C-alpha positions in Angstrom: 95.0 5.2 56.8 97.4 7.9 57.9 95.2 10.6 56.3 92.3 9.6 58.6 90.0 8.5 55.8 88.2 5.2 56.2 88.2 3.0 53.1 86.4 -0.1 52.1 88.9 -2.7 51.1 88.3 -6.1 49.4 90.9 -8.6 50.2 91.4 -11.9 48.3 93.8 -14.6 49.4 94.7 -17.7 47.5 96.9 -20.5 49.0 99.5 -22.3 46.9 99.6 -26.0 47.8 102.3 -28.6 47.3 101.3 -32.0 45.8 101.3 -33.4 49.3 98.9 -30.7 50.5 101.3 -28.5 52.4 100.8 -24.8 52.0 103.8 -23.4 50.1 102.7 -19.8 50.1 99.8 -17.3 50.2 99.1 -14.8 47.5 97.0 -11.9 48.4 95.4 -8.9 46.7 93.8 -5.9 48.3 91.5 -3.6 46.2 90.1 -0.2 47.3 86.3 -0.5 46.7 85.3 2.6 48.6 83.8 4.3 45.5 81.8 1.2 44.6 80.5 0.9 48.2 79.5 4.5 48.2 77.5 4.1 45.0 75.8 1.0 46.5 74.8 2.8 49.6 73.4 5.7 47.5 71.4 3.3 45.5 70.0 1.7 48.7 69.1 5.1 50.0 67.4 6.1 46.8 65.4 2.8 46.8 64.4 3.3 50.4 63.2 6.9 49.6 61.3 5.7 46.5 59.7 2.9 48.5 58.6 5.4 51.3 57.0 7.7 48.7 55.2 4.8 46.9 54.0 3.2 50.2 52.6 6.5 51.5 50.8 7.5 48.3 47.0 7.4 48.8 46.5 5.4 45.6 47.2 1.7 44.9 50.4 1.4 42.8 51.3 -1.8 41.0 54.0 -2.9 38.7 53.6 -6.1 36.7 55.7 -7.9 34.2 54.4 -8.4 30.6 52.9 -11.8 31.6 50.7 -10.2 34.3 52.8 -11.2 37.3 53.3 -8.7 40.2 56.8 -7.3 40.5 55.9 -4.6 43.1 52.8 -3.4 45.0 52.5 -0.6 47.5 51.0 -0.4 51.0 47.6 1.0 49.7 47.2 -1.9 47.3 47.9 -4.3 50.2 45.4 -2.5 52.4 42.7 -2.5 49.7 43.1 -6.2 49.0 43.8 -7.2 52.7 47.2 -8.6 51.9 49.3 -9.2 54.9 52.4 -6.9 55.2 54.8 -9.8 55.0 53.1 -11.7 52.2 55.2 -11.7 49.0 53.1 -10.8 46.0 56.0 -11.3 43.5 55.1 -13.7 40.8 51.4 -13.8 41.6 48.6 -12.6 39.4 45.3 -10.6 39.8 43.5 -14.0 40.1 45.4 -14.6 43.4 43.8 -11.5 45.1 40.7 -10.4 43.2 37.3 -12.0 42.4 37.4 -13.7 39.0 35.3 -11.1 37.2 37.4 -8.2 38.5 40.6 -10.0 37.7 39.5 -10.7 34.2 38.8 -6.9 33.7 42.1 -6.0 35.1 44.0 -8.5 33.0 42.1 -7.4 29.8 43.0 -3.8 30.5 46.7 -4.7 30.9 46.8 -6.8 27.8 45.3 -3.9 25.9 47.9 -1.5 27.2 50.6 -4.0 26.3 49.2 -4.5 22.8 48.6 -0.8 22.1 51.8 0.3 23.9 50.2 3.5 25.2 48.8 4.7 28.5 45.1 4.1 29.1 42.6 5.2 31.8 39.5 3.5 32.8 36.9 4.2 35.5 34.9 1.3 36.7 33.2 -0.4 39.5 35.6 -2.9 41.2 34.6 -5.6 43.7 37.2 -6.1 46.4 37.8 -9.3 48.3 35.8 -8.1 51.3 32.7 -7.8 49.0 32.6 -4.0 48.8 32.3 -2.4 45.5 34.1 0.9 44.8 34.4 3.2 41.9 38.0 3.2 40.8 40.0 5.3 38.4 42.7 3.2 36.9 45.6 4.6 34.9 47.7 1.8 33.3 50.9 2.6 31.3 53.7 0.6 29.5 57.2 0.7 30.9 59.9 0.3 28.3 63.5 -0.8 28.6 66.1 -0.2 25.9 64.8 -2.7 23.4 61.4 -3.9 24.6 58.4 -3.3 26.9 59.3 -4.6 30.3 56.2 -4.0 32.4 52.8 -2.4 32.9 52.5 0.1 35.7 49.2 1.0 37.3 47.9 3.8 39.6 44.5 3.1 41.0 42.5 5.8 42.8 39.3 5.2 44.8 36.9 7.9 43.5 33.8 6.4 45.1 33.3 9.4 47.5 33.9 12.0 44.8 31.4 10.3 42.4 28.8 10.1 45.2 29.3 13.8 46.0 28.9 14.7 42.3 25.7 12.6 42.1 24.3 14.4 45.3 25.2 17.8 43.9 23.6 16.9 40.5 20.5 15.8 42.3 20.4 18.9 44.4 20.8 21.1 41.3 17.9 19.2 39.6 15.7 19.7 42.7 16.6 23.4 42.7 15.7 23.7 39.0 12.3 21.9 39.6 11.7 24.2 42.6 12.3 27.3 40.4 10.1 26.0 37.6 7.3 25.2 40.1 7.7 28.7 41.6 
């Protein structure tokens, strides 16, 4: 354009044909879609930033639909469950990635959140696919749309090390108390 501004233009052309197939004319329409494209780029940038934050968070973050199928998982979740970076988790359930007993606990917790429609926190021992057992703190919460509950979100934090340190501190304090009583 003469003003030096670059614009996004959508051009639509339609041919007018004669009964014998000859082109009689061409009708065209051009529409300035610069504003729409700018909004689309902004949404993409926001989504990329959101994904970067979620993927770099040190807790496992999951979003599931109300039927228990994964909509989104973050990098930490993938690492904990040894899911390949390119593997699509969408549409799968906890039974696809976790031992049956752990998957049953996860699903029961999510059903309870959906039924009660409130956030809930649990701390439990979780067995991971590699056989390790970790102490996890799991905060599950309902996500609502305008008319209904759309999903269940989860933030899982590995608190194994913290609980082990607390147990060691408690044991040390007990030993100190016994030592003082003996003295």
